[in-house]
ZALUMDO-885450 format. One line per 3 residues: number of its first residue (from 1); for each residue x, y, z of C-alpha. Coordinates in steps of 0.1 Angstrom, whole numbers. Layout:
N
NUM> X/Y/Z ~ ...
END
This chain:
133
1> -44/224/88 ~ -79/211/88 ~ -87/184/113
4> -104/152/96 ~ -136/140/111 ~ -139/105/122
7> -164/79/108 ~ -183/61/135 ~ -192/34/109
10> -176/11/89 ~ -163/27/57 ~ -175/17/20
13> -153/20/-13 ~ -176/50/-21 ~ -169/68/10
16> -130/60/7 ~ -129/74/-26 ~ -148/106/-14
19> -123/112/18 ~ -99/140/9 ~ -64/136/-3
22> -42/133/27 ~ -6/144/28 ~ 3/144/63
25> -6/107/73 ~ -7/76/56 ~ -45/64/53
28> -54/26/49 ~ -86/6/57 ~ -86/-26/73
31> -122/-43/78 ~ -137/-12/71 ~ -121/8/99
34> -100/41/90 ~ -61/32/100 ~ -41/66/104
37> -5/62/104 ~ 26/88/101 ~ 42/90/68
40> 76/69/70 ~ 108/84/77 ~ 136/87/53
43> 154/60/56 ~ 124/37/51 ~ 116/56/19
46> 153/53/10 ~ 149/15/14 ~ 116/12/-7
49> 131/36/-33 ~ 162/13/-38 ~ 144/-21/-34
52> 120/-9/-61 ~ 149/4/-83 ~ 166/-27/-83
55> 137/-48/-88 ~ 127/-31/-115 ~ 166/-33/-127
58> 160/-76/-127 ~ 121/-79/-136 ~ 116/-89/-172
61> 98/-60/-194 ~ 63/-75/-189 ~ 68/-67/-150
64> 71/-33/-128 ~ 74/-27/-92 ~ 56/5/-81
67> 58/19/-49 ~ 26/23/-28 ~ 2/9/-53
70> -36/12/-37 ~ -50/-24/-35 ~ -88/-38/-26
73> -79/-67/-5 ~ -116/-67/3 ~ -149/-53/-5
76> -171/-65/25 ~ -159/-55/48 ~ -137/-28/33
79> -96/-36/34 ~ -76/-10/12 ~ -38/-13/18
82> -11/5/0 ~ 23/-19/6 ~ 56/-2/0
85> 62/-21/-33 ~ 42/-44/-52 ~ 53/-62/-84
88> 23/-63/-112 ~ 22/-64/-150 ~ 37/-34/-171
91> 4/-33/-187 ~ -14/-30/-158 ~ 9/-2/-141
94> 8/16/-177 ~ -31/14/-176 ~ -27/39/-143
97> -56/26/-126 ~ -65/42/-90 ~ -62/10/-74
100> -55/-31/-80 ~ -68/-61/-69 ~ -50/-92/-53
103> -51/-108/-88 ~ -32/-80/-101 ~ -3/-82/-81
106> 26/-110/-85 ~ 42/-97/-51 ~ 36/-72/-25
109> 63/-59/-2 ~ 63/-40/34 ~ 94/-30/43
112> 104/-31/79 ~ 130/-5/88 ~ 130/-5/126
115> 164/5/138 ~ 169/-26/162 ~ 153/-60/168
118> 140/-47/204 ~ 119/-19/186 ~ 83/-22/189
121> 69/-38/156 ~ 48/-20/136 ~ 12/-24/141
124> 5/-25/104 ~ 9/-57/87 ~ -2/-68/49
127> -16/-101/37 ~ 11/-118/12 ~ -6/-116/-21
130> 13/-138/-43 ~ 0/-152/-80 ~ 20/-175/-103
133> 30/-157/-135
END
């Protein structure tokens, strides 16, 4: 395992693109600061997969639910999030872009699969991104 160097400045989109592919942790950027989180546990992944499947089963053909689609929320300071599920147009999803923008998204979902009401809330949060179809 190679240790990742920690940037000591606010990251730009070019620097984000240049980061090595990370499989052990989940990376996002909030206000230019790199946020490193553990990968979700199996129960979280199962809940997200089930939600994604049910959404795709109910959505009209022109829309698609996608797991962990990367979104650039803001460029200055950079904020890049990967909600658990996003709903976007099928045409956009089939175009296979590296990332989307809030205008490309109809719905963004971040699942909370904590086991109890007393469990500490995740420090991750995501802005609600909605747009009329």
